[in-house]
N, C-alpha and C positions, 0 to 999 in steps of 0.2 A: 144816913150813917153807913149804909152799904155802898154807896157810890164811890167813895175814896178807895176802898179796898178793891173794888172791881177794876178801876183804872190802874191801880198799882200792880195787880195781878197781870193785866194785859201788857203792861210795860215789861215786866220780867219775862213773860212767856215769849215775847218777840226777840229778846236778846240772844237766845240760843240759836236762832236761824241764820245769823250773820256769819259769813266766812271771813277768816282773817287772811292777811297777805301770805302768811306761812302756809295755811291750808291750801290756798290757791296755787302756791309755788310747788307744794308737794304733789298736788293733783296733776299739775302740768308735767312734772318730772315723771310721774307714774305713767301718764299717757304717752310721753315721748319714748319711754322704755318699752311700753307695749307695742308701739308702732315700729320701733327698731327691731324688736323680736319678730314681729309679723313679717317685716321686710326680709329679715335673714332667713326665715322659713321659706318664704316665696322664692328667694334666690337659690336656696338649696334644692327645692323641688324643681326649679328650672334647670339647674345643672344635672340633676338626676334624669330628668326627661330627655335632656340633650344626649346624655350617655346612652340611654335606652334607644333613642332614635338612631344614633350612630351605630350601635350594635345591630339593630334590625336592618339598617341599610347595608352593613357589611355582610350579614347573613344572606340577604337577598342577592347581593353581588356574587357571593361565593356560590350560591345555588344556581344563578344564571350562568356562571362560568362552568360549573360542573355539567349543567344541562347542555351547554354549547360543546363542551369537550366530548360528552357522550354522543351527541348528535354527529359531530365530525368523525368520531371513531366508528360509529355505526355506518356512516357513509363511506368510510374508507374500506370497510369489510365488503362492500358491494351491495347491490340491491337484494332484497329478500325475494327469493324465488320459492317455488313450491317444494324444491328439493331441500332447501335449508330453512324452511319456515318453522318446522318442528324444533330444530336446533336453536333457532333464534328465540322462539317462545320459551323453551326450557332455560336458556341463558338469562332471560329477563325475570324468571320466577324468583321470589325471595327464598333464601335459605336452601336453594337447590331442590325444592319440592317439585315433584312431577304430578301430572294429573292422575296417574295410576296409583299414587300413594294415598288418595282420599278414601276414607272408609265408605262403604256402600250400604 
């Protein structure tokens, strides 16, 4: 008497596991949307990194040009001799600070 109810229960319990075509279609659409969103994020990150690299390259070029200009202007002033070595050192100090201004 128990056997027919057991097989009937097993049949009903297996019905809930099947996916319908609509469920599979919805799942495919959701996966496509997630992939498109992930691709858009990756493209945005790539554009951001490209801008950052371009900015860094521009800053490096500007620094190299400034260094070259300072080097050529220092060369135009003539070689540093013992007479103008102190003046040269004072000119290169930041904010015009001299050695004598340090507290002892």
